[in-house]
N, C-alpha and C positions, 0 to 999 in steps of 0.2 A: 425965293428965301427959304433959308435952310429949316428943315425942321427941328424943333427943340425937344428932345425925350423928355426934359423935365416936367413937360405940358401936360402928361397923364395925369388926372384927378383920378385918385386911389379912394377908395371909399369901403367901409367895414361891413361884412352882410351877417344875416342872424343864423347863419349855419352854412352847410356845405353847398356851395352852388356848382352847376355844370359849367364848365368850360367851352365856352363858343369859339365861333372863329375870329372875333374880336376879342376877347378876353385876354385882358395885359395883366401878368403878374410882377409882384414887385421885384425888382433888380436894381443895380446900379449900371445906368445908362450915360452911355457920353457919345457926343459926336467925336470923331476921330480924324487925320488925315494921314495918308499914304504916302511916300514920296518913292518914286521910281527910278531907277540908274539912269534912265535918259530923260529924267527932268519933268515929269509930268505930277502934279499932286491929283490924287484920289480921293475922294470923299467916301464915308463909310459909319460905323457904329459897334459900339462893343459895350456887349451886355453880360454884366458881372453877377454872380449870386449876392443878394442882399446882403447877410450878416456871415458870409464864412470865403475862404480862399475856394477859386475853382478846381475841381478833381481833374478836369479835362478841358481841353479848347478845341472848337469848331472854326475853321476858318474855312468859311463856305464861298463859292464861285456858281455864280446864278446862271440862268438859261439866258439864250441868244437874245443881245440888245436890240438886234436889226427888227426882232420879232415879240417885242416886248419884254424882255427879259431884264431885271433890275435886281437891285438888293432888296427889295420890297416884294420879290416874288412870293407868293402866300407860304409855301412849306417855310422858306428860311424867316418869313416875318415871324411866321408862328414859333418857329423854333427860338426865336430871340425872346418872344411873349412870354414861352414855358420852360425852358430847359433851365434857364440859370435858377429858377426856382425847384421845379420839379426833380431835376437830375444834378444840380451844382456842375453845372457846365458853364463857360464862356465860350459866346457866341458872337465872333466878329464877321460882321456882313460890310460888304463893301461895293462900288459900283466900278466895273472895269472900266478903262480909258473911252472916253466918248459919252458914257452912258451916264444918264438923267434920271431920277426919282426925287419924291419930296424931301428928302437928305440935301438934295444939289447935284450938282453935274461936277463930274470927273475930267479933269483936262485931257486933251487929246482927241482922236477919232478911233473908230472900231478897224481893229486892223485883221480880222478874220481869224484868231488865234495865233498870230504870228508876234507880235509886239506885245500881246498881254501876256507873253511870257514874264516880262520885267513887272507885272501887277501882281501875278501872283507870288513872285519873288517877294516884292515890297511888304504883301501882306504877311507872309512868313516871318518876314525879318521884323517887321513891326509885333508880332506877335513874340519873338525870341524875346527883342530889347523890353516887352514888358513883363518878362518874365512870365509868361502865360505856360501853364504846365502842360506836356502830353498833348503835343497839336496833332490834330487831325484834318485834311483836306477832305472836305464835303462839297462835292461837285453835282448839279443837276441838269441834264442836256448838256448844251454846249459849255458847261463849266465842268463837265466830266471830261472835255475833251482837253481843258487846261491841264486838269489833273494828271491823266494819263500821258499828256506829251511832255509835262515838265515836271511833275511831283516826284519820280523815279531817277531825275538828274541833280547834279550837285547846281546852286547850294542848296535846294529845298530839301533832297532827300535825306539829308543829315538831321534835319531839324522838325522831322514830322514821324510820328508813330505808325503811321498809314492812312488808308483811306477810303470814304464812303462814296459810291456812284449812284445818285437817282436818274432812271430813265438814260444811260450811255446809249448816244446813236452809234457810235464808233463809226463817225464819218471822217472828220480830221484825223483821228487818231487811230493808228493801223497797227499791223502784228509788229512791226521793230518798237513801237510804243510798249506794247503787251511787252514783248520781250525784256526791255528796259525794268517792267517792274517785276516780272519774275527773277531777273538778276538781283534787284535789289534786295527781295527777300521781305521787303516792307506787306504788312496786311492789306488785302483790299476785299472790300466786297461791296458787289452790285445787285442793286434793288430793281429789278425788271420787270415792268407792269405787264399783265396777260395780254392786253390791246395796246401796245405800244403802236404806236405810228412808225418806228424806225428799226426797233431791233427788239425782237420777242424773247421769252425764255430760252427756248430750244436752242436757237440761233445763237444767243449770247452764252449759253454751258459750251458750244462748241467753238465760240470764238475767245472767249477768257479759260479754255485748257490750256492755252499757252503760259500759264501763269499759273504754276502748281498751289500757291497760296491762296488764289482767288476763291471767292464763295459767292455762287450767283444765286440770288433768292429772287424766285419768280411769285409776284404777288397777285394772286387770282383777284380777278376783277378790275384791276387798277387800269389807268390809261396815261400817258403820257406827262398830263400837269396834275395827277396826283389830285383832281379834285374830288371833292368831299371830306367830311370830317372823319370817316373810316377811314380814308387810307392817310390821310395827312399823319393820325393816330399811329397807323402803322408805320410809316416812312419813320416818327421821330422815335419809337419805341426800337425800332431796328438800328437807328444811330446811334441811340443812350445805350444798346446792349452791347454795339461793337466798340462803343469808347470810353467805356466806363467799366470799372470791376464789379461794382454793384449790379448794373444791368436796371432792367426797367420795369422787370417781376412777371410773373407770369400771365396777368394782364395786359401789360405794357405800361407806358406812364398812366399818372393817374387821369381820370376824365372829370373830377371834381376838385374845386379848393376850398378850404374855410380859411378865411382870412381877405385882407384888403385887396382888391382888384379894381381896374380901371377897364374901361370899353375905347376900343379906337376907333376913330373916323374912319 
């Protein structure tokens, strides 16, 4: 059964409250469907600021579905819970082909990053058709492979501002893909955990040196899965800094909220 984002129950607080892992801040949320050029329907969610137009748009690409990745992988789930309110961002999440979550299951089956090219194209096309501004790709782990392999190619490259990568393994994506990003000139920021399982900051800096406009940010203490609110806060703040002109402020995005909120299951 598809999850209904309208089911969140919002309550007022008596004052500022700590934003916790399952805190949901107000936003306009809707279940969406994406349609790929090869005839598949993918399920997702779009979260928009409650009382203003978005300043920019995050098109998120989740971790490896064969190892538990999906649109609700925790960093992206928390991005949708927080960033429409705290940063004025639109957050588009979806399940790539064959991937299931509480939202539902996308048609098709996992194609090891090959057929998924049509998925990223469908997501960017949806965002463009909806008139969502300043579109940025944000990939995590396997999602970074899709960003690097297809984000600098037509038709996607002309529809986006740039990309942010969380824990890029550089496994499926190689030097030719990095060279395509270099040629595109589009901004590229890679957030690389100090203790990543696949690619650590020093090696990431060497590999991404092929892309003159790339910025590699090593994150002390972090691991590939970004477990812990400290590291989620850092990742989301870096994303906001990269994708919005106002940025997240000297201390990053707020960690407290005064106003109605809900608690996710």
